[in-house]
LOVEXZA-142004 format. One record per residue: residue number from 1; x, y, z of N, C-alpha, C in turn. Coordinates in nm, 2 decimals. Layout:
N
ATOM    k    n.xx    n.yy    n.zz   ca.xx   ca.yy   ca.zz    c.xx    c.yy    c.zz
ATOM  NUM       X       Y       Z       X       Y       Z       X       Y       Z
...
***
This chain:
176
ATOM    k    n.xx    n.yy    n.zz   ca.xx   ca.yy   ca.zz    c.xx    c.yy    c.zz
ATOM    1   11.89   -3.62  -18.18   11.97   -3.61  -18.05   11.88   -3.55  -17.94
ATOM    2   11.81   -3.45  -17.98   11.71   -3.39  -17.87   11.62   -3.49  -17.82
ATOM    3   11.56   -3.58  -17.90   11.46   -3.68  -17.86   11.53   -3.77  -17.76
ATOM    4   11.65   -3.81  -17.77   11.73   -3.90  -17.68   11.75   -3.83  -17.54
ATOM    5   11.78   -3.70  -17.54   11.80   -3.62  -17.42   11.68   -3.61  -17.33
ATOM    6   11.57   -3.60  -17.39   11.45   -3.57  -17.30   11.42   -3.70  -17.22
ATOM    7   11.42   -3.81  -17.28   11.40   -3.93  -17.19   11.51   -3.95  -17.08
ATOM    8   11.63   -3.91  -17.11   11.74   -3.91  -17.01   11.72   -3.82  -16.89
ATOM    9   11.67   -3.70  -16.93   11.63   -3.60  -16.83   11.52   -3.65  -16.75
ATOM   10   11.42   -3.70  -16.81   11.30   -3.75  -16.74   11.34   -3.86  -16.65
ATOM   11   11.43   -3.96  -16.69   11.48   -4.06  -16.61   11.56   -4.00  -16.48
ATOM   12   11.64   -3.91  -16.51   11.72   -3.85  -16.41   11.63   -3.77  -16.31
ATOM   13   11.54   -3.71  -16.35   11.44   -3.64  -16.26   11.37   -3.74  -16.17
ATOM   14   11.32   -3.85  -16.23   11.25   -3.94  -16.16   11.33   -4.02  -16.06
ATOM   15   11.46   -4.05  -16.10   11.55   -4.11  -16.00   11.58   -4.02  -15.89
ATOM   16   11.58   -3.89  -15.92   11.61   -3.79  -15.82   11.50   -3.78  -15.72
ATOM   17   11.37   -3.78  -15.77   11.26   -3.79  -15.68   11.25   -3.91  -15.60
ATOM   18   11.27   -4.02  -15.66   11.28   -4.15  -15.59   11.39   -4.14  -15.48
ATOM   19   11.50   -4.09  -15.51   11.61   -4.08  -15.41   11.58   -3.99  -15.29
ATOM   20   11.51   -3.89  -15.32   11.47   -3.79  -15.21   11.37   -3.86  -15.13
ATOM   21   11.27   -3.94  -15.19   11.17   -4.00  -15.11   11.24   -4.12  -15.02
ATOM   22   11.34   -4.20  -15.08   11.40   -4.30  -15.01   11.47   -4.24  -14.88
ATOM   23   11.53   -4.13  -14.90   11.62   -4.06  -14.79   11.52   -4.00  -14.69
ATOM   24   11.41   -3.94  -14.73   11.32   -3.87  -14.63   11.21   -3.95  -14.58
ATOM   25   11.17   -4.06  -14.64   11.05   -4.13  -14.60   11.08   -4.19  -14.46
ATOM   26   11.18   -4.25  -14.42   11.20   -4.29  -14.28   11.19   -4.18  -14.18
ATOM   27   11.24   -4.05  -14.22   11.23   -3.94  -14.13   11.09   -3.89  -14.12
ATOM   28   11.01   -3.90  -14.22   10.87   -3.85  -14.22   10.79   -3.95  -14.13
ATOM   29   10.82   -4.09  -14.13   10.75   -4.18  -14.06   10.78   -4.16  -13.90
ATOM   30   10.92   -4.13  -13.88   10.96   -4.11  -13.74   10.89   -3.97  -13.69
ATOM   31   10.87   -3.88  -13.78   10.80   -3.76  -13.74   10.65   -3.79  -13.71
ATOM   32   10.58   -3.86  -13.79   10.44   -3.89  -13.78   10.42   -3.99  -13.65
ATOM   33   10.51   -4.09  -13.65   10.50   -4.19  -13.54   10.64   -4.19  -13.47
ATOM   34   10.66   -4.09  -13.38   10.79   -4.08  -13.32   10.82   -4.20  -13.22
ATOM   35   10.93   -4.24  -13.20   10.98   -4.34  -13.10   10.95   -4.28  -12.97
ATOM   36   10.88   -4.34  -12.89   10.85   -4.29  -12.75   10.97   -4.27  -12.67
ATOM   37   10.99   -4.16  -12.61   11.10   -4.14  -12.52   11.07   -4.16  -12.37
ATOM   38   11.17   -4.22  -12.30   11.16   -4.24  -12.15   11.24   -4.14  -12.07
ATOM   39   11.20   -4.11  -11.97   11.27   -4.02  -11.87   11.42   -4.07  -11.86
ATOM   40   11.44   -4.19  -11.84   11.58   -4.26  -11.83   11.58   -4.34  -11.94
ATOM   41   11.69   -4.35  -12.03   11.70   -4.45  -12.13   11.75   -4.57  -12.06
ATOM   42   11.68   -4.68  -12.09   11.71   -4.81  -12.04   11.80   -4.88  -12.14
ATOM   43   11.93   -4.91  -12.11   12.02   -4.96  -12.21   11.99   -5.12  -12.21
ATOM   44   11.91   -5.15  -12.30   11.89   -5.30  -12.32   12.00   -5.37  -12.36
ATOM   45   12.09   -5.30  -12.46   12.21   -5.35  -12.50   12.31   -5.41  -12.39
ATOM   46   12.30   -5.33  -12.28   12.39   -5.36  -12.17   12.33   -5.47  -12.07
ATOM   47   12.20   -5.45  -12.04   12.13   -5.55  -11.95   12.10   -5.69  -12.02
ATOM   48   12.04   -5.68  -12.14   12.02   -5.81  -12.21   12.14   -5.86  -12.29
ATOM   49   12.23   -5.77  -12.34   12.34   -5.80  -12.40   12.46   -5.83  -12.33
ATOM   50   12.53   -5.73  -12.27   12.64   -5.75  -12.18   12.62   -5.85  -12.05
ATOM   51   12.51   -5.82  -11.99   12.49   -5.89  -11.86   12.41   -6.03  -11.91
ATOM   52   12.35   -6.03  -12.02   12.28   -6.15  -12.06   12.16   -6.19  -11.97
ATOM   53   12.09   -6.09  -11.92   11.98   -6.10  -11.83   11.87   -6.15  -11.93
ATOM   54   11.79   -6.26  -11.88   11.68   -6.30  -11.96   11.57   -6.20  -11.95
ATOM   55   11.49   -6.19  -12.07   11.39   -6.09  -12.08   11.29   -6.09  -11.95
ATOM   56   11.26   -6.22  -11.92   11.16   -6.23  -11.81   11.20   -6.20  -11.68
ATOM   57   11.34   -6.16  -11.66   11.39   -6.12  -11.53   11.33   -5.98  -11.50
ATOM   58   11.31   -5.90  -11.59   11.25   -5.77  -11.58   11.11   -5.77  -11.62
ATOM   59   11.07   -5.83  -11.74   10.93   -5.85  -11.78   10.86   -5.97  -11.72
ATOM   60   10.83   -5.96  -11.60   10.79   -6.07  -11.52   10.66   -6.13  -11.55
ATOM   61   10.57   -6.06  -11.61   10.44   -6.10  -11.64   10.42   -6.17  -11.77
ATOM   62   10.53   -6.18  -11.85   10.52   -6.23  -11.99   10.46   -6.37  -12.00
ATOM   63   10.47   -6.46  -11.90   10.41   -6.59  -11.91   10.28   -6.59  -11.88
ATOM   64   10.22   -6.50  -11.80   10.07   -6.51  -11.76    9.99   -6.40  -11.82
ATOM   65   10.05   -6.28  -11.86    9.97   -6.17  -11.90    9.96   -6.15  -12.04
ATOM   66    9.87   -6.06  -12.09    9.87   -6.03  -12.24    9.99   -5.96  -12.28
ATOM   67   10.03   -5.86  -12.19   10.15   -5.78  -12.22   10.27   -5.84  -12.13
ATOM   68   10.39   -5.79  -12.16   10.50   -5.85  -12.08   10.53   -5.75  -11.97
ATOM   69   10.45   -5.65  -11.95   10.46   -5.55  -11.85   10.59   -5.46  -11.85
ATOM   70   10.57   -5.34  -11.83   10.68   -5.25  -11.80   10.72   -5.27  -11.66
ATOM   71   10.86   -5.30  -11.63   10.89   -5.33  -11.50   10.88   -5.21  -11.40
ATOM   72   10.83   -5.26  -11.27   10.82   -5.16  -11.17   10.96   -5.11  -11.12
ATOM   73   10.97   -5.00  -11.07   11.10   -4.94  -11.02   11.16   -5.03  -10.92
ATOM   74   11.07   -5.11  -10.84   11.13   -5.20  -10.74   11.21   -5.31  -10.81
ATOM   75   11.16   -5.35  -10.93   11.23   -5.45  -11.01   11.38   -5.40  -11.04
ATOM   76   11.39   -5.27  -11.07   11.53   -5.21  -11.10   11.62   -5.22  -10.98
ATOM   77   11.56   -5.19  -10.86   11.62   -5.18  -10.73   11.68   -5.31  -10.68
ATOM   78   11.63   -5.43  -10.74   11.68   -5.56  -10.70   11.83   -5.55  -10.72
ATOM   79   11.88   -5.49  -10.83   12.02   -5.48  -10.85   12.08   -5.35  -10.82
ATOM   80   12.01   -5.24  -10.85   12.07   -5.11  -10.84   12.08   -5.06  -10.70
ATOM   81   12.04   -5.14  -10.60   12.09   -5.10  -10.45   12.24   -5.11  -10.45
ATOM   82   12.29   -5.21  -10.52   12.44   -5.22  -10.50   12.51   -5.21  -10.65
ATOM   83   12.44   -5.22  -10.75   12.51   -5.22  -10.88   12.50   -5.09  -10.95
ATOM   84   12.60   -5.05  -11.03   12.60   -4.93  -11.10   12.59   -4.81  -11.02
ATOM   85   12.66   -4.80  -10.90   12.65   -4.70  -10.81   12.70   -4.55  -10.88
ATOM   86   12.80   -4.57  -10.96   12.85   -4.44  -11.03   12.78   -4.42  -11.16
ATOM   87   12.70   -4.49  -11.21   12.64   -4.48  -11.34   12.53   -4.37  -11.33
ATOM   88   12.54   -4.26  -11.41   12.44   -4.15  -11.39   12.29   -4.20  -11.41
ATOM   89   12.26   -4.30  -11.51   12.12   -4.33  -11.52   12.07   -4.42  -11.39
ATOM   90   12.16   -4.50  -11.35   12.14   -4.58  -11.23   12.11   -4.48  -11.10
ATOM   91   12.18   -4.38  -11.10   12.16   -4.28  -10.99   12.03   -4.21  -11.01
ATOM   92   11.98   -4.19  -11.12   11.85   -4.14  -11.14   11.74   -4.24  -11.10
ATOM   93   11.76   -4.37  -11.12   11.67   -4.48  -11.08   11.67   -4.48  -10.93
ATOM   94   11.79   -4.47  -10.86   11.79   -4.47  -10.71   11.72   -4.34  -10.67
ATOM   95   11.74   -4.23  -10.72   11.69   -4.11  -10.67   11.53   -4.12  -10.68
ATOM   96   11.48   -4.17  -10.78   11.33   -4.19  -10.80   11.28   -4.29  -10.69
ATOM   97   11.35   -4.39  -10.66   11.32   -4.48  -10.56   11.32   -4.42  -10.42
ATOM   98   11.42   -4.34  -10.39   11.44   -4.28  -10.26   11.33   -4.17  -10.24
ATOM   99   11.28   -4.11  -10.36   11.18   -4.00  -10.35   11.04   -4.07  -10.36
ATOM  100   11.04   -4.20  -10.36   10.91   -4.28  -10.38   10.83   -4.23  -10.50
ATOM  101   10.90   -4.20  -10.61   10.83   -4.16  -10.73   10.86   -4.25  -10.84
ATOM  102   10.76   -4.29  -10.92   10.78   -4.39  -11.01   10.85   -4.32  -11.13
ATOM  103   10.93   -4.40  -11.22   10.97   -4.37  -11.34   10.86   -4.39  -11.44
ATOM  104   10.83   -4.29  -11.53   10.72   -4.32  -11.62   10.77   -4.37  -11.74
ATOM  105   10.80   -4.51  -11.74   10.83   -4.58  -11.86   10.73   -4.57  -11.97
ATOM  106   10.77   -4.54  -12.08   10.68   -4.54  -12.19   10.69   -4.67  -12.27
ATOM  107   10.58   -4.74  -12.30   10.58   -4.87  -12.36   10.63   -4.85  -12.51
ATOM  108   10.72   -4.94  -12.55   10.77   -4.93  -12.68   10.70   -5.02  -12.78
ATOM  109   10.65   -5.14  -12.74   10.59   -5.23  -12.83   10.44   -5.23  -12.81
ATOM  110   10.37   -5.21  -12.91   10.23   -5.20  -12.89   10.16   -5.25  -13.03
ATOM  111   10.06   -5.34  -13.00    9.98   -5.38  -13.11    9.85   -5.31  -13.11
ATOM  112    9.78   -5.30  -13.22    9.64   -5.22  -13.23    9.55   -5.27  -13.12
ATOM  113    9.47   -5.19  -13.06    9.38   -5.23  -12.96    9.28   -5.33  -13.00
ATOM  114    9.25   -5.35  -13.14    9.15   -5.45  -13.18    9.22   -5.59  -13.18
ATOM  115    9.34   -5.60  -13.14    9.40   -5.73  -13.13    9.41   -5.78  -12.98
ATOM  116    9.41   -5.90  -12.97    9.45   -5.96  -12.83    9.57   -6.06  -12.86
ATOM  117    9.68   -6.04  -12.78    9.79   -6.12  -12.79    9.83   -6.16  -12.65
ATOM  118    9.87   -6.29  -12.64    9.93   -6.34  -12.52   10.07   -6.40  -12.54
ATOM  119   10.15   -6.36  -12.46   10.29   -6.41  -12.46   10.30   -6.56  -12.43
ATOM  120   10.23   -6.60  -12.33   10.23   -6.73  -12.27   10.24   -6.84  -12.38
ATOM  121   10.14   -6.86  -12.47   10.15   -6.97  -12.57   10.28   -6.97  -12.65
ATOM  122   10.32   -6.85  -12.68   10.44   -6.84  -12.76   10.58   -6.88  -12.70
ATOM  123   10.58   -6.84  -12.56   10.68   -6.87  -12.48   10.69   -7.03  -12.45
ATOM  124   10.56   -7.08  -12.43   10.55   -7.23  -12.41   10.59   -7.31  -12.54
ATOM  125   10.56   -7.24  -12.66   10.60   -7.30  -12.77   10.75   -7.30  -12.81
ATOM  126   10.82   -7.22  -12.73   10.96   -7.22  -12.74   11.02   -7.10  -12.83
ATOM  127   10.93   -7.01  -12.86   10.98   -6.89  -12.94   11.06   -6.80  -12.86
ATOM  128   11.17   -6.75  -12.91   11.26   -6.66  -12.85   11.19   -6.52  -12.86
ATOM  129   11.21   -6.43  -12.76   11.15   -6.29  -12.77   11.19   -6.22  -12.89
ATOM  130   11.32   -6.25  -12.94   11.37   -6.18  -13.05   11.29   -6.21  -13.18
ATOM  131   11.22   -6.31  -13.19   11.14   -6.34  -13.31   11.05   -6.23  -13.34
ATOM  132   10.99   -6.17  -13.25   10.90   -6.06  -13.28   10.96   -5.93  -13.23
ATOM  133   11.04   -5.92  -13.13   11.10   -5.80  -13.07   11.23   -5.76  -13.13
ATOM  134   11.29   -5.84  -13.22   11.43   -5.81  -13.27   11.54   -5.83  -13.17
ATOM  135   11.66   -5.80  -13.22   11.77   -5.82  -13.12   11.78   -5.71  -13.02
ATOM  136   11.69   -5.72  -12.92   11.69   -5.62  -12.82   11.82   -5.61  -12.75
ATOM  137   11.89   -5.72  -12.73   12.03   -5.73  -12.67   12.12   -5.64  -12.74
ATOM  138   12.10   -5.60  -12.86   12.19   -5.52  -12.94   12.13   -5.37  -12.96
ATOM  139   12.03   -5.34  -12.89   11.97   -5.21  -12.90   11.99   -5.12  -12.78
ATOM  140   12.04   -5.00  -12.81   12.04   -4.90  -12.70   11.90   -4.85  -12.67
ATOM  141   11.82   -4.81  -12.78   11.68   -4.77  -12.76   11.61   -4.87  -12.83
ATOM  142   11.52   -4.93  -12.76   11.44   -5.04  -12.82   11.32   -4.97  -12.91
ATOM  143   11.31   -5.04  -13.02   11.21   -4.99  -13.12   11.13   -5.13  -13.17
ATOM  144   11.01   -5.10  -13.20   10.92   -5.22  -13.25   10.96   -5.25  -13.38
ATOM  145   11.02   -5.38  -13.40   11.06   -5.43  -13.54   11.02   -5.57  -13.55
ATOM  146   11.03   -5.62  -13.66   11.03   -5.76  -13.70   11.17   -5.79  -13.75
ATOM  147   11.23   -5.89  -13.69   11.38   -5.91  -13.73   11.39   -5.98  -13.85
ATOM  148   11.32   -6.09  -13.88   11.36   -6.17  -14.00   11.34   -6.10  -14.13
ATOM  149   11.24   -6.02  -14.15   11.21   -5.95  -14.27   11.25   -5.80  -14.26
ATOM  150   11.27   -5.75  -14.15   11.31   -5.61  -14.12   11.17   -5.54  -14.13
ATOM  151   11.18   -5.42  -14.08   11.06   -5.33  -14.08   10.96   -5.36  -13.97
ATOM  152   10.85   -5.30  -13.98   10.75   -5.30  -13.86   10.68   -5.44  -13.87
ATOM  153   10.63   -5.50  -13.75   10.57   -5.61  -13.75   10.43   -5.60  -13.80
ATOM  154   10.39   -5.68  -13.89   10.27   -5.66  -13.96   10.18   -5.79  -13.93
ATOM  155   10.04   -5.78  -13.95    9.95   -5.88  -13.93   10.00   -6.01  -14.02
ATOM  156   10.05   -5.98  -14.14   10.08   -6.09  -14.23   10.20   -6.18  -14.17
ATOM  157   10.29   -6.11  -14.09   10.40   -6.18  -14.03   10.34   -6.28  -13.92
ATOM  158   10.24   -6.23  -13.84   10.18   -6.32  -13.74   10.10   -6.44  -13.81
ATOM  159   10.03   -6.41  -13.92    9.95   -6.51  -13.99   10.04   -6.62  -14.05
ATOM  160   10.14   -6.57  -14.12   10.24   -6.66  -14.18   10.31   -6.75  -14.07
ATOM  161   10.35   -6.69  -13.96   10.41   -6.76  -13.86   10.31   -6.88  -13.80
ATOM  162   10.18   -6.84  -13.78   10.09   -6.93  -13.74   10.07   -7.04  -13.83
ATOM  163   10.06   -7.01  -13.96   10.04   -7.12  -14.06   10.17   -7.21  -14.07
ATOM  164   10.29   -7.15  -14.06   10.41   -7.23  -14.07   10.43   -7.33  -13.94
ATOM  165   10.38   -7.29  -13.83   10.39   -7.36  -13.71   10.25   -7.43  -13.66
ATOM  166   10.17   -7.45  -13.75   10.04   -7.52  -13.72    9.96   -7.46  -13.60
ATOM  167    9.97   -7.33  -13.58    9.89   -7.26  -13.49    9.75   -7.21  -13.55
ATOM  168    9.66   -7.18  -13.47    9.54   -7.15  -13.54    9.55   -7.01  -13.60
ATOM  169    9.49   -7.00  -13.73    9.51   -6.87  -13.80    9.37   -6.81  -13.84
ATOM  170    9.27   -6.85  -13.76    9.14   -6.78  -13.78    9.15   -6.63  -13.74
ATOM  171    9.06   -6.56  -13.78    9.06   -6.42  -13.75    9.04   -6.41  -13.59
ATOM  172    8.96   -6.50  -13.53    8.92   -6.48  -13.39    9.04   -6.53  -13.30
ATOM  173    9.15   -6.58  -13.35    9.26   -6.62  -13.27    9.32   -6.49  -13.21
ATOM  174    9.33   -6.39  -13.29    9.38   -6.26  -13.25    9.29   -6.14  -13.25
ATOM  175    9.17   -6.15  -13.30    9.07   -6.04  -13.30    8.95   -6.07  -13.23
ATOM  176    8.90   -5.98  -13.15    8.76   -6.00  -13.08    8.65   -5.99  -13.18
***
């Protein structure tokens, strides 16, 4: 009887350790790589979700530039001169505009510096922004994810997508 109990105890201890790791690992990752915070939380769920604004309405450089650019405060003011007058976050945007001070938006999506990525060929090929950025229209706080498989966007996701869609998959396509 004692010999049967020891393996059960060992299994229970191992399951307990695994359980602790599963619960704490995401918090450890968030501690090591915290989600960048902005002065004003931009509610993508409202702008892209409720209002159904196209991504490129705010991220104007996506078709031409490497990055989609973080919108200038002037872009916000196109609407917030007249919209959201009682909204506390919109008031902060207008106050920064009136003080002629920028909002220091912190970029949420970033690829390693040793890669080069252009939005233009992906947009031209008809890919939705959500393919790589996730359901931003459903996010209060945007985080960098890969929607179809969950988790962080990895190089293997890009290589697999290129192969599936007949795009170049040589190293030099994305790396200098």
